[in-house]
MARZA-320971 format. One line per 3 residues: number of its first residue (from 1); their letters; for each residue x, y, z of N, C-alpha, C, O. Coordinates in steps of 0.1 Angstrom, whole numbers, plus 5000, padded with zeros to 4 digits. Each point is the difference from the previous one (the first is absolute). Layout:
NUM = a = X Y Z X Y Z X Y Z X Y Z ~ ... .
***
This chain:
1 = mkr = 2312 1039 6487 4993 5012 5001 5007 5009 4991 5012 5000 5000 ~ 4982 5007 4991 5005 5010 4994 5010 5009 5004 4998 5003 5012 ~ 5015 5005 4984 5007 5009 5002 4994 5012 4994 4998 5000 4988 .
4 = kgk = 4999 5011 5022 4991 5013 4994 5018 5008 4997 5010 5001 5007 ~ 4986 5005 4977 5009 5016 5000 5012 4991 4991 4999 4988 4997 ~ 5014 5020 4999 5010 4997 4990 5007 4990 5004 5003 4999 5012 .
7 = qtk = 5001 4989 4979 5006 4986 5002 5015 5007 4993 5001 5005 4989 ~ 5008 4993 5021 5016 5002 4992 5007 4990 4994 5001 4989 5007 ~ 5005 5011 4982 5004 4989 4993 5019 5002 4999 5008 5010 5000 .
10 = nvn = 4994 4981 5000 5016 5006 5003 5009 4994 4987 5011 4995 5001 ~ 4981 5008 4986 5002 4997 4989 5011 5007 4990 5006 4996 4991 ~ 4995 5020 5017 5010 5008 4996 5012 4999 5007 5009 5007 4995 .
13 = llp = 4993 4985 5016 5010 5008 5009 5016 4993 5002 5002 4989 5004 ~ 5006 5017 4993 5011 4993 4998 5003 4990 5010 4995 5002 5012 ~ 5014 4988 4986 5005 4989 5007 5010 5010 5012 5007 5009 4997 .
16 = fhi = 4992 4984 5018 5006 5004 5009 5016 4997 4998 5008 5007 5007 ~ 4997 4983 4986 5013 4997 4995 5006 5012 4992 5011 5006 5003 ~ 4981 4998 4989 5004 5011 4990 5002 5012 5011 5011 5005 5000 .
19 = ika = 4980 5000 5007 5002 5009 5007 5012 4999 5009 5008 5009 4999 ~ 4993 4984 5007 5010 4997 5010 5016 4999 4991 5011 5002 5006 ~ 4988 4995 4984 5017 5000 4992 4997 5010 4994 5010 5006 5001 .
22 = ase = 4982 5001 4994 5002 5017 4996 5005 5009 5015 5008 5011 5000 ~ 4987 4983 5012 5004 5009 5011 5014 4999 5004 5004 5007 5009 ~ 5003 4982 4983 5011 4993 5002 5012 5006 4990 5012 4999 4999 .
25 = gdi = 4979 5007 4994 5008 5004 4983 4998 4995 4990 5001 5007 4990 ~ 4998 4983 5009 5001 4991 4987 4992 5008 4992 4988 5002 5003 ~ 5019 5005 4984 4997 5005 4991 4987 4991 4990 4989 5004 4999 .
28 = gai = 5014 4985 4996 4987 4992 4994 4983 5003 5008 4988 4999 4995 ~ 5016 5004 5020 4986 4998 5008 4997 5013 4999 4988 5003 5002 ~ 5020 5006 4995 4998 5017 5002 4995 5000 4986 4994 5011 4999 .
31 = hkv = 5006 4983 4989 4998 5005 4990 4985 4996 4998 4992 5007 4995 ~ 5003 4977 5011 4991 4998 5005 4990 5005 5004 4990 5001 4994 ~ 5012 5005 5018 4992 5011 5007 4998 5013 4995 4990 5007 5004 .
34 = lsh = 5018 4997 4985 5000 5012 4995 4988 4997 4985 4991 5008 4998 ~ 5013 4978 4993 4988 5000 4996 4989 4996 5005 4990 5004 4994 ~ 5009 4990 5013 4986 4997 5008 4994 5018 5004 4988 5004 4998 .
37 = yeg = 5020 5004 5007 4991 5013 5002 5005 5008 4988 5000 5012 5002 ~ 5004 4986 4985 5003 5005 4987 4984 5009 4995 5000 5013 4999 ~ 4989 4978 4997 4988 5007 4998 4994 5014 5011 4996 5010 4995 .
40 = yia = 5004 4987 5017 4998 5008 5011 5007 5010 4998 4992 5009 4998 ~ 5023 4995 5002 5008 5008 5000 4997 5008 4988 4998 5012 5002 ~ 5000 4983 4983 4995 5006 4987 4987 5007 5005 5000 5012 4999 .
43 = rls = 4992 4984 5005 4984 5005 5005 5005 5013 5006 4998 5011 4995 ~ 5007 4987 5015 5007 5010 5011 5004 5014 4992 4995 5011 5000 ~ 5019 4983 4989 5007 5011 4994 4990 5008 4983 5005 5006 4991 .
46 = iqc = 4982 4990 5012 4995 5007 4989 4999 5016 5003 4997 5005 5011 ~ 5005 5001 4980 4997 5015 5001 4988 5007 4987 4999 4995 4989 ~ 4995 5014 5014 4994 5006 4989 5005 5011 4995 5000 5011 5007 .
49 = lyd = 5005 4987 4981 5003 5013 4995 4991 5005 4985 4993 4992 4993 ~ 5008 5018 5006 4992 5013 4992 5004 5001 4993 5009 5007 5005 ~ 4995 4993 4977 5005 5004 4989 4994 5012 5000 4992 5004 5009 .
52 = eyg = 5013 5006 4977 4997 5013 4999 4983 5003 4995 4995 5011 5000 ~ 4999 4978 4998 4985 5005 4999 4994 4995 5017 4988 5000 5002 ~ 5020 4997 5005 4989 4995 5013 4993 4989 4996 4988 4998 5004 .
55 = qph = 5018 4994 4989 4996 4984 5002 5008 4991 5010 5011 4999 4996 ~ 4986 4994 5016 5006 4994 5003 5004 4989 5000 4991 4992 4996 ~ 5022 5003 5008 5010 4985 4993 5006 4995 5013 5006 5008 5008 .
58 = ycv = 4992 4976 4997 5003 5001 5008 5012 4988 4996 4999 4992 4992 ~ 5012 5011 5017 5015 4992 4998 5002 4997 5015 4995 5005 5010 ~ 5017 4984 4985 5006 5000 5016 5013 5006 4999 5009 5001 4991 .
61 = det = 4989 5003 5020 5012 5011 5006 5017 4990 5001 5001 4994 5011 ~ 5006 5004 4985 5012 4995 4999 5009 5004 5015 5007 4992 5006 ~ 4991 5019 4997 5009 5002 5011 4992 4994 5008 5005 4990 5005 .
64 = lrk = 4982 5013 4999 4991 4997 5015 5001 4984 4998 4998 4992 5009 ~ 5003 5006 4979 4997 4985 5002 5015 4993 5002 4999 4988 5003 ~ 5012 5016 4995 5011 4996 5005 5000 5006 5015 5000 4990 5008 .
67 = rle = 5001 5021 4998 4998 5003 5011 4993 4990 5010 5005 5000 5011 ~ 4982 4990 4987 4994 4995 5005 5009 4990 5002 5004 4997 5011 ~ 5001 4996 4976 5008 4985 4997 5011 4998 5015 5004 4991 5007 .
70 = tkl = 4999 5027 4991 5014 4998 5010 4995 5000 5015 5007 4996 5009 ~ 4979 5010 4992 4995 5003 5016 4998 4988 5003 5004 4996 5011 ~ 4988 4993 4979 4999 4988 5004 5009 4989 5000 4995 4990 5006 .
73 = itk = 5019 5006 4988 5012 4996 5004 5005 5007 5009 5009 4993 5005 ~ 4990 5017 5000 5003 5005 5016 4999 4991 5009 5008 4992 5005 ~ 4974 5012 4995 4995 4993 5010 5002 4985 5000 4999 4994 5011 .
76 = iln = 5004 4999 4979 4998 4985 4996 5012 4996 5012 5000 4991 5008 ~ 5011 5020 4989 5012 4996 4999 5003 5004 5021 5008 4993 5007 ~ 4986 5016 4997 4995 5001 5015 4989 4992 5009 4998 5003 5012 .
79 = fei = 4997 4986 4981 4991 4994 5003 4999 4988 5008 5000 4989 4995 ~ 5000 5013 5019 5003 4989 5005 4992 4990 5008 4992 5004 5009 ~ 5011 4984 4989 4991 4989 5001 5003 4996 5017 5011 4998 5004 .
82 = a = 4977 5002 5004 5003 4993 5013 5001 4987 4999 5002 4993 5010 .
***
């Protein structure tokens, strides 16, 4: 019997032991989580700026990127594994 719909692949998930270590404050594990989400955070941080001729230019807003990284670290450290 064939499945209908979208199949979920667990290729891009972080291993549980890394998540657990990060929630316990392990610096190396926190860096692995940050590097895993680095592209997503950069994508969320893209801002469109216009030059004096009205041409759009897209760039990463470093302040916003740092704020998102800080928020992620805060959530990692507050994460409780039942």
